[in-house]
C-alpha positions in Angstrom: 35.3 -78.0 43.3 36.9 -75.7 40.9 36.9 -71.9 40.6 34.5 -72.2 37.6 30.8 -72.5 37.5 29.5 -75.9 38.4 26.4 -76.6 36.4 24.5 -78.8 34.0 26.5 -77.5 30.9 29.6 -79.7 30.2 31.1 -76.8 28.3 31.2 -74.8 31.4 33.3 -77.3 33.3 36.4 -76.1 31.5 35.6 -72.5 31.5 38.1 -70.5 33.5 37.4 -67.2 35.3 39.2 -64.1 34.3 39.0 -60.7 35.9 36.6 -58.5 34.0 37.9 -55.7 32.0 36.9 -52.1 32.8 37.2 -50.9 29.2 33.6 -49.7 27.8 32.0 -52.0 25.4 29.0 -51.5 23.2 26.5 -54.1 24.3 24.3 -56.2 21.8 21.2 -54.2 22.3 23.1 -51.0 21.5 24.5 -52.6 18.4 21.0 -53.7 17.4 19.5 -50.2 17.8 22.4 -48.9 15.5 22.2 -51.6 12.9 18.4 -51.9 12.6 16.9 -50.5 9.3 13.6 -49.1 9.8 10.9 -49.1 7.1 9.3 -45.7 6.1 6.9 -45.0 8.9 3.5 -44.2 7.6 5.1 -42.5 4.7 2.9 -39.6 3.5 0.2 -40.2 6.4 -2.0 -37.4 7.5 -1.9 -37.1 11.2 -5.3 -35.6 11.3 -6.9 -38.9 10.0 -5.6 -41.2 12.8 -8.0 -42.4 15.3 -6.1 -41.0 18.2 -6.0 -37.5 16.8 -9.7 -37.7 15.7 -10.7 -38.7 19.3 -8.5 -35.9 20.6 -10.6 -33.4 18.7 -13.8 -35.0 19.9 -13.2 -35.5 23.5 -14.4 -33.0 26.1 -11.5 -30.8 27.4 -11.0 -32.7 30.7 -10.8 -36.0 28.7 -8.2 -34.5 26.3 -6.0 -34.2 29.4 -7.2 -37.4 31.3 -6.7 -39.8 28.3 -3.4 -38.2 27.0 -1.4 -41.3 27.6 -4.0 -43.5 26.1 -4.3 -41.5 23.0 -0.5 -41.3 22.6 -0.1 -45.0 22.9 -2.9 -45.6 20.3 -1.0 -43.0 18.1 2.2 -45.0 18.6 0.6 -48.3 17.9 0.0 -47.2 14.3 3.8 -47.7 13.7 4.1 -51.2 15.2 4.7 -52.8 11.9 7.3 -50.5 11.0 9.2 -49.3 13.9 9.0 -52.2 16.5 11.6 -54.8 16.0 12.4 -58.2 17.7 15.4 -58.3 19.8 17.1 -60.8 22.3 19.1 -60.0 25.4 20.8 -62.0 28.1 20.1 -62.2 31.9 22.3 -63.3 34.7 20.6 -64.1 38.0 22.8 -64.7 41.0 21.3 -65.8 44.4 23.3 -66.0 47.5 22.6 -66.5 51.3 25.5 -64.4 52.4 25.5 -65.1 56.1 26.5 -61.5 56.5 29.7 -62.0 54.3 31.0 -58.5 53.3 31.0 -57.4 49.6 33.7 -59.3 48.0 35.8 -59.3 44.6 34.8 -62.8 44.3 31.8 -61.6 42.3 34.3 -61.1 39.4 34.2 -64.9 39.2 30.3 -64.8 38.7 29.4 -61.9 36.5 30.7 -63.1 33.2 28.5 -65.3 31.1 29.5 -69.1 30.8 29.8 -68.9 27.1 33.4 -69.5 25.6 33.9 -65.8 24.8 33.0 -64.7 28.2 30.5 -62.1 27.3 28.7 -59.9 29.8 24.8 -60.1 30.3 22.7 -57.0 29.5 20.8 -57.5 32.6 21.9 -58.5 36.1 19.8 -59.7 39.0 21.3 -60.2 42.4 19.0 -61.7 45.2 20.8 -62.0 48.5 19.5 -63.4 51.9 21.0 -62.5 55.3 22.7 -59.6 53.9 22.6 -58.4 57.6 21.9 -60.4 60.7 18.3 -61.8 61.1 18.3 -60.3 64.5 18.5 -56.9 63.1 15.5 -54.7 63.1 15.8 -53.2 59.5 17.9 -53.6 56.3 21.2 -51.8 56.1 21.2 -49.4 53.2 24.9 -48.7 53.5 25.6 -52.5 53.1 23.4 -52.6 50.0 25.1 -49.6 48.5 28.6 -51.3 49.1 27.4 -54.4 47.2 26.2 -52.2 44.4 29.6 -50.5 44.2 31.3 -53.8 44.2 29.2 -55.3 41.4 29.6 -52.3 39.3 33.5 -52.3 39.6 33.4 -55.9 38.4 31.4 -54.8 35.3 32.6 -52.9 32.2 31.6 -49.3 32.1 28.1 -48.6 30.8 26.1 -50.3 33.4 23.8 -48.7 36.1 21.8 -49.8 39.1 18.2 -49.5 38.1 16.7 -51.0 41.4 18.0 -51.8 44.8 15.7 -52.8 47.8 16.0 -54.5 51.1 13.8 -56.2 53.6 15.8 -57.0 56.8 18.3 -59.6 55.6 16.7 -59.8 52.0 18.3 -57.7 49.3 17.5 -57.3 45.6 19.7 -55.4 43.1 18.9 -55.0 39.4 21.7 -53.7 37.1 21.4 -53.0 33.2 23.4 -51.9 30.5 22.5 -48.3 29.6 20.5 -49.2 26.4 18.6 -51.7 28.3 18.0 -49.5 31.4 16.4 -46.9 29.2 13.7 -49.7 28.4 12.8 -50.4 32.0 9.9 -48.5 33.5 7.1 -48.9 36.1 9.2 -50.5 38.9 7.0 -51.7 41.7 8.2 -53.3 45.0 6.0 -55.4 47.4 7.1 -57.2 50.5 5.8 -59.8 53.0 7.2 -61.1 56.3 7.2 -64.8 56.8 8.7 -65.1 60.3 7.0 -65.4 63.6 4.1 -62.9 63.9 4.9 -62.0 60.2 8.5 -60.8 61.2 10.8 -60.1 58.4 13.7 -62.4 59.5 12.1 -64.6 56.8 10.3 -63.1 53.9 10.0 -62.2 50.2 10.6 -59.1 48.1 8.7 -58.9 44.8 10.2 -56.5 42.2 8.3 -56.1 39.0 8.9 -53.8 36.0 8.0 -53.4 32.4 10.6 -53.8 29.7 10.0 -51.8 26.4 6.8 -50.4 27.6 5.4 -47.4 25.6 2.6 -45.5 27.1 -0.2 -47.5 28.7 -1.1 -51.2 28.3 -1.6 -51.3 24.6 2.3 -51.3 24.0 2.9 -52.8 27.6 6.2 -54.4 26.7 7.4 -57.4 28.6 6.5 -57.6 32.2 9.3 -59.1 34.4 8.9 -60.1 38.1 11.7 -61.1 40.4 10.9 -62.9 43.6 13.6 -63.1 46.3 12.6 -65.5 49.0 13.9 -66.7 52.3 11.6 -69.4 53.6 11.4 -71.1 57.0 14.3 -73.4 57.8 14.4 -77.0 59.3 15.0 -80.6 58.4 11.9 -82.1 60.0 9.1 -83.3 57.7 6.8 -80.7 59.2 9.2 -77.9 58.0 8.4 -78.8 54.4 4.8 -78.2 55.0 5.7 -75.0 56.7 7.6 -73.9 53.6 4.6 -74.8 51.5 2.5 -72.4 53.8 5.2 -69.8 53.4 4.6 -70.0 49.6 0.8 -70.0 50.0 1.1 -66.7 51.9 3.4 -65.0 49.3 0.9 -66.3 46.6 -1.9 -64.7 48.3 0.0 -61.4 48.9 1.4 -60.7 45.5 -0.1 -61.1 42.1 2.2 -62.7 39.4 2.7 -61.4 35.9 2.1 -64.7 34.4 -1.3 -66.3 34.5 0.1 -69.9 34.5 2.3 -69.3 37.6 1.0 -70.5 40.9 3.2 -70.9 44.0 0.8 -73.3 45.5 -2.5 -74.8 43.9 -4.7 -72.8 46.4 -2.8 -69.5 46.3 -3.0 -66.6 43.9 -4.7 -63.2 43.6 -6.1 -61.6 40.5 -3.6 -59.6 38.8 -4.0 -55.9 39.6 -4.5 -53.9 36.4 -4.1 -50.2 37.2 -4.8 -49.0 33.8 -8.5 -47.8 33.4 -10.1 -50.1 30.8 -13.4 -48.3 30.1 -13.5 -44.9 28.6 -15.7 -42.5 30.9 -17.3 -40.5 28.1 -20.3 -38.2 28.3 -23.3 -38.8 26.1 -22.4 -35.8 24.1 -18.9 -37.1 23.4 -20.3 -40.5 22.5 -22.7 -38.9 20.1 -19.9 -37.0 18.4 -17.8 -40.1 18.1 -20.7 -41.9 16.4 -21.5 -39.0 14.1 -17.9 -39.0 12.9 -17.7 -42.8 12.7 -14.8 -43.2 14.8 -14.4 -46.6 16.6 -13.1 -46.9 20.1 -13.0 -50.6 20.1 -9.7 -52.1 21.3 -8.3 -48.6 22.2 -7.2 -49.8 25.6 -6.4 -53.5 25.4 -6.0 -55.2 28.8 -2.4 -56.8 29.4 -2.0 -60.5 28.8 -0.7 -62.3 31.7 2.2 -63.8 29.8 5.1 -62.0 31.6 8.3 -63.6 33.0 8.7 -64.5 36.7 12.2 -65.2 38.0 12.0 -66.9 41.4 15.2 -67.4 43.5 16.5 -67.5 47.0 17.1 -69.7 50.1 14.0 -71.7 49.8 15.4 -74.1 52.6 14.0 -77.3 51.1 16.2 -80.3 52.1 17.1 -83.9 51.0 15.0 -86.3 52.8 15.3 -90.2 53.3 19.1 -90.2 52.9 21.6 -89.9 55.5 24.6 -87.5 55.6 27.1 -90.1 54.5 25.0 -91.2 51.5 24.4 -87.6 50.4 28.3 -86.9 50.7 28.9 -90.2 48.7 26.6 -89.0 45.9 28.2 -85.6 46.1 31.7 -86.9 45.8 30.7 -89.2 42.8 28.9 -86.2 41.2 25.7 -88.3 41.1 23.6 -85.1 41.4 20.7 -86.7 39.5 20.4 -89.3 42.2 20.5 -86.7 44.8 17.7 -84.9 43.3 15.6 -88.0 43.5 15.4 -87.4 47.3 15.1 -83.6 47.0 12.0 -82.2 48.9 11.4 -79.4 46.4 11.8 -81.6 43.2 9.4 -84.1 44.5 6.7 -81.4 45.5 7.0 -79.9 42.1 6.6 -83.3 40.6 3.5 -83.7 42.7 2.3 -80.2 41.6 1.9 -79.2 45.3 4.2 -76.1 44.9 5.5 -74.0 41.8 2.9 -74.9 39.2 3.9 -73.4 35.8 7.5 -72.9 36.9 10.6 -74.7 35.4 13.9 -75.4 37.0 17.0 -76.3 35.0 18.8 -79.7 35.6 20.6 -79.7 38.9 24.2 -80.8 38.0 26.0 -79.1 41.0 26.8 -80.1 44.5 24.5 -79.1 47.4 24.8 -75.5 48.3 24.3 -75.9 52.1 25.8 -76.1 54.7 29.5 -75.3 54.4 32.0 -74.5 57.2 33.5 -71.1 56.5 36.2 -70.8 53.9 37.1 -74.4 54.0 34.9 -75.6 51.3 33.9 -78.6 53.5 30.4 -79.5 54.6 29.4 -78.9 58.2 29.0 -82.1 59.9 26.0 -80.9 62.0 23.8 -80.8 59.0 23.0 -82.8 56.0 24.0 -81.1 52.8 20.9 -79.8 50.9 19.9 -77.8 47.8 18.4 -75.0 49.8 19.4 -72.3 47.2 17.3 -72.4 44.0 16.3 -70.6 40.9 13.1 -71.2 39.0 11.4 -69.4 36.2 8.0 -69.0 34.4 7.4 -67.6 31.1 6.5 -68.3 27.4 8.6 -70.9 25.7 9.4 -68.5 22.8 10.3 -65.6 25.3 12.6 -67.1 27.8 15.4 -69.7 27.2 17.6 -71.0 30.1 21.2 -71.1 29.0 22.8 -72.2 32.2 22.1 -73.2 35.8 24.8 -73.8 38.4 26.7 -72.8 41.4 30.0 -71.2 42.3 32.5 -72.4 44.7 32.9 -69.1 46.4 33.3 -69.6 50.2 32.9 -67.4 53.3 29.2 -68.0 53.8 27.6 -71.3 54.9 25.8 -71.4 51.5 27.2 -71.4 47.9 25.9 -68.9 45.5 23.5 -70.3 42.6 23.1 -68.5 39.3 21.1 -68.9 36.2 21.6 -67.4 32.7 18.7 -66.7 30.4 18.3 -65.5 26.9 14.9 -63.3 26.6 13.3 -62.5 23.3 11.1 -59.4 23.1 10.5 -56.4 20.8 11.4 -53.0 21.2 10.3 -49.6 19.7 13.3 -48.1 18.1 14.5 -45.2 20.3 14.9 -42.6 17.7 11.7 -43.5 16.0 9.9 -43.6 19.2 11.3 -40.1 20.1 10.2 -38.8 16.5 6.7 -40.1 16.8 6.2 -38.7 20.5 7.3 -35.3 19.3 4.8 -35.6 16.4 2.0 -36.3 18.8 3.3 -33.8 21.3 3.2 -31.0 18.9 -0.3 -31.9 17.7 -1.6 -32.4 21.1 -0.3 -29.0 22.3 -1.9 -27.4 19.3 -5.2 -29.0 20.2 -4.9 -28.0 23.8 -3.8 -24.5 23.3 -6.7 -23.8 20.8 -9.3 -25.2 23.3 -12.0 -22.6 24.0 -13.0 -23.1 27.6 -13.9 -20.1 29.5 -14.6 -16.5 28.2 -14.6 -13.5 30.6 -16.2 -10.3 29.6 -14.7 -7.8 30.0 -11.3 -8.8 31.0 -10.3 -5.3 32.3 -12.6 -2.8 34.1 -11.6 0.7 35.0 -14.3 2.9 36.5 -14.6 6.0 38.7 -16.2 5.3 42.1 -17.1 7.4 45.2 -15.1 7.2 48.4 -17.0 5.7 51.3 -19.6 4.0 49.2 -19.7 0.2 48.3 -18.8 -0.2 44.6 -19.8 -3.3 42.6 -17.9 -4.5 39.6 -19.3 -7.4 37.5 -17.6 -9.8 35.1 -19.5 -12.3 33.0 -18.1 -15.8 33.0 -19.1 -17.8 30.0 -18.5 -21.6 29.6 -18.0 -22.3 25.9 -17.6 -26.1 26.2 -19.7 -29.3 26.5 -18.9 -30.0 30.1 -19.2 -28.1 33.3 -16.2 -26.2 34.4 -15.0 -25.3 38.0 -13.1 -22.1 38.4 -11.1 -20.5 41.2 -10.3 -16.8 41.5 -7.2 -15.6 43.4 -5.8 -12.2 43.8 -2.3 -11.9 42.3 0.8 -10.4 44.2 -1.2 -10.2 47.4 0.8 -10.1 50.5 0.2 -12.9 53.2 -1.2 -10.6 55.7 -2.6 -8.0 53.5 -6.5 -7.7 53.4 -8.1 -8.6 50.1 -8.7 -5.6 48.0 -12.1 -6.8 46.8 -14.8 -9.1 48.2 -15.5 -11.8 45.6 -19.0 -13.4 45.2 -18.2 -17.0 44.8 -14.4 -17.3 44.5 -14.8 -21.0 43.7 -17.8 -22.2 41.8 -19.1 -24.3 38.9 -20.5 -23.1 35.6 -22.7 -25.5 33.7 -21.9 -26.4 30.1 -22.7 -23.8 27.5 -23.8 -21.3 30.1 -22.7 -18.1 31.8 -22.9 -16.6 35.2 -22.1 -13.2 36.6 -19.3 -12.9 39.2 -19.4 -9.7 41.3 -16.5 -8.0 43.1 -17.1 -5.4 45.7 -15.1 -2.8 47.6 -15.7 0.1 49.9 -12.8 2.6 49.2 -12.0 4.8 52.2 -9.9 7.4 50.6 -9.4 9.3 47.4 -6.8 7.7 44.8 -6.3 4.8 42.6 -7.1 1.2 43.6 -5.8 -1.5 41.2 -6.0 -5.4 41.6 -5.3 -8.2 39.3 -6.8 -11.7 39.6 -5.9 -15.0 38.2 -8.8 -17.2 37.2 -7.8 -21.0 37.0 -9.9 -24.0 36.0 -9.9 -27.2 38.0 -8.0 -29.9 36.1 -6.6 -27.6 33.5 -3.4 -25.6 33.1 -5.4 -22.7 31.5 -5.2 -19.4 33.2 -6.9 -16.1 32.6 -6.2 -12.7 34.2 -8.7 -10.1 34.9 -8.0 -6.7 36.4 -10.0 -3.9 38.0 -8.9 -0.2 38.6 -10.9 2.1 40.6 -10.4 5.8 40.4 -11.7 6.9 43.8 -13.2 10.3 43.9 -15.0 12.4 46.6 -16.5 15.8 47.3 -16.9 15.1 51.1 -13.9 16.6 53.0 -12.4 18.2 50.0 -11.5 21.9 49.9 -13.9 23.8 47.6 -11.1 24.9 45.4 -9.8 21.5 44.9 -13.1 20.2 43.5 -13.2 19.1 39.9 -15.0 21.8 37.8 -18.2 19.5 37.2 -18.2 18.6 40.9 -18.2 22.3 41.8 -21.0 23.0 39.3 -23.0 20.1 40.5 -23.0 21.6 44.1 -24.0 25.1 42.8 -26.7 23.6 40.8 -27.9 21.5 43.8 -28.3 24.6 45.9 -30.2 26.4 43.0 -32.4 23.3 42.8 -33.2 23.5 46.5 -33.9 27.2 46.3 -36.4 26.6 43.5 -38.5 24.3 45.5 -42.1 25.5 45.7 -42.2 25.1 49.4 -39.9 24.4 52.4 -42.1 21.5 53.6 -40.0 18.8 55.2 -36.8 20.2 53.8 -35.0 20.2 57.3 -36.7 17.1 58.7 -33.6 14.8 58.4 -30.8 17.2 58.7 -29.9 16.8 62.4 -29.9 13.1 62.0 -27.0 13.1 59.3 -23.8 11.9 60.8 -22.3 9.7 58.0 -22.8 8.1 54.7 -25.1 5.5 56.4 -27.4 8.2 57.6 -28.4 8.9 54.1 -31.1 7.0 52.0 -30.4 5.1 48.9 -31.6 8.2 46.8 -29.6 10.6 48.8 -26.5 8.5 48.4 -27.1 8.2 44.7 -27.4 12.0 44.5 -24.1 12.4 46.4 -22.4 9.9 44.0 -23.8 11.8 40.9 -22.5 15.1 42.4 -19.1 13.3 42.8 -18.9 11.5 39.5 -21.5 12.7 37.0 -23.6 15.5 35.9 -26.8 15.5 38.1 -30.0 15.2 36.1 -32.0 17.8 38.0 -34.8 17.6 35.4 -35.5 14.0 36.4 -35.3 15.0 40.1 -37.9 17.8 39.6 -40.5 15.2 38.7 -40.2 13.8 42.0 -41.1 17.2 43.5 -44.6 17.1 42.0 -45.8 15.4 45.1 -44.2 16.9 48.1 -40.5 17.8 48.3 -39.1 14.4 48.0 -36.3 15.3 45.7 -35.5 18.7 47.3 -35.2 16.9 50.7 -32.9 14.4 49.2 -30.7 17.0 47.6 -30.5 19.0 50.7 -29.6 16.0 52.8 -26.9 15.1 50.4 -25.5 18.8 50.5 -25.9 18.9 54.3 -23.7 15.8 54.3 -21.1 17.5 52.1 -21.1 20.7 54.3 -20.7 18.8 57.5 -17.3 17.5 56.4 -16.3 20.7 54.4 -12.8 21.9 55.8 -13.8 25.6 55.3 -15.4 28.2 53.1 -12.8 30.7 52.0 -15.0 33.8 50.8 -11.8 35.2 49.5 -11.9 32.9 46.5 -14.5 33.0 43.6 -15.8 29.6 44.5 -15.9 30.3 48.2 -18.0 33.5 47.7 -20.5 31.8 45.3 -21.1 28.9 47.5 -21.3 30.9 50.8 -23.8 33.2 49.2 -25.8 30.0 48.2 -25.6 29.0 51.8 -26.9 32.4 53.2 -29.7 32.3 50.7 -30.5 28.8 51.7 -30.8 29.8 55.5 -33.1 32.7 54.4 -35.2 30.4 52.1 -35.7 28.1 55.1 -36.9 31.0 57.1 -34.4 30.5 59.9 -33.2 33.3 62.1 -29.7 33.3 63.4 -30.3 31.0 66.3 -32.1 28.4 64.3 -29.4 28.7 61.6 -26.7 28.2 64.1 -28.5 25.1 65.4 -28.3 23.5 61.9 -25.4 25.1 60.4 -23.3 26.2 63.4 -20.3 23.9 62.3 -19.6 26.6 59.5 -19.8 29.6 61.8 -18.2 31.0 64.9 -21.4 31.9 66.7 -25.0 32.9 66.0 -24.0 36.6 65.9 -21.8 35.9 62.8 -24.8 34.4 61.2 -26.8 37.5 62.1 -24.3 39.8 60.5 -24.4 38.0 57.3 -28.2 37.7 57.2 -28.5 41.4 57.8 -25.9 42.4 55.3 -27.0 42.8 51.7 -23.6 41.7 50.4 -22.5 38.2 51.3 
């Protein structure tokens, strides 16, 4: 063996390995992006006339958000003829059963392409087996990181690790040049254990990603899937069947990105398509779309199963019907084609019992297993075999194999194998893609910001209210769109432990399309002052936010010093006494007085009178009408005034207001026909004793 790649390419026999440079180079894809000349993209087009933007206007608000990616992709697809260009890039896949070999600079012998000028590939895929001992219970992330660092140091600047994953001894690493890495998206990883009781000492890692994908499936790019396998070992005939069963289990676990690829004839699951294919539109939306003659046919095309599958690993297939000496003889004479006649895997592929739809390059290199340490010699305990393999599946015009071989790098009991490919695909020019996305973003944000969803009237309420009484505040919520809306109300700037300022009727509810509903806030303020609360109103599924605010100017006459009453409040109290004194009789006037202890002791009418005394000008003319039959209004007014008097701090007859109201009180006692003892029973809370009342009743001046 030499230090160069041993392969089916005669040219590679004379290729020498040199240490890679660390000088940054512009890769071919970057050069392509720089050199490509784009046509004028939809020169003079009107954005409003494209299908995507017309549908954006016609969709209900929730579907404007739900189908953003679909509409954006449909918008970008308008520029396929002008802004998407064909391109080619190279891939190098290296697979190696490490047998726990530590990261080595020997990788420098492998990373360069086998072409005479020794270029680097744009995409590198490393699939390792036995990175750590198979007796371990998990993969070793630090070892994987060490391998990533070693690979990056062997490559020029401008590469990055786009994916790394481990499954016990299995490790998959994907590196790409910076321009190509920007084209990789939707990376998905799946694993399956193949050991005893599905243990992961044997198994498979599937890594799949999209290359050049834009938006959803309509511009789905090129799907690529990497299968890193370590199948069951063994030289017995039964072991080959066990390996076939391993493949069947893998095929029944993972879907493949190419419909023609099957690991075994009876394995395979339907490809999982996570993109929604059917637009879920309301009848109203469909009618609008029909009225505007907009076609939705083909707006979301399902992906075609013509991706690329790269399969590699320690598949553990052996050379059968040949003894060890015969295998060594063919190997020494480089009669590799003769060896492959007895290769289990080659024969099973020929019989179509495994790997249908896959291809493998011509094996023109020595068996890769089993070697003794760093000696380069085969272990006499085992028959040499081609256990380590690389196969691929993909459209003929998309993938072309350039090289297939192995490297004489020692330390493990396996030799590394590698394959080089050229892949043809198409990319959206990055700058053009950015420009068009900004175009759509601006238009989309304009449409979204101008959506009329929910109207709240009014948005601000400021009212006077009465302390001690429940106050209701009502907002009208109006749904302006053609679908139901679910709203949620939350108080802003509310401390975690602070009690809510208002009780809200239906903090979270739904409003039917084109309808309205009242939302009521209630509070029972306990003291005089200003109460302010602000609320955010959010809509489920939308970023839209509205703010409403309530300010209550809380007032009261109860418990307030006479001289601190507002002028209208004072006048209302004076007029209330006058109204009572003008009653035609005293019938029933004192029937409730001794039962009054709090606001709750008052009837609704009496509470309203007390509120009017506090906040408004009392309509005594209207109340007089209620006195036509009995003294209903006078009783109510007296009960309200009695409530006021019970909590009155004092009556200071040294002030004008005090003298007037005290005089009204004495007139009321006389009007009710009470003597001093009776008066003290009802109004004793305002006097020292019944003798004080007697003095005032007998005095002509009070």
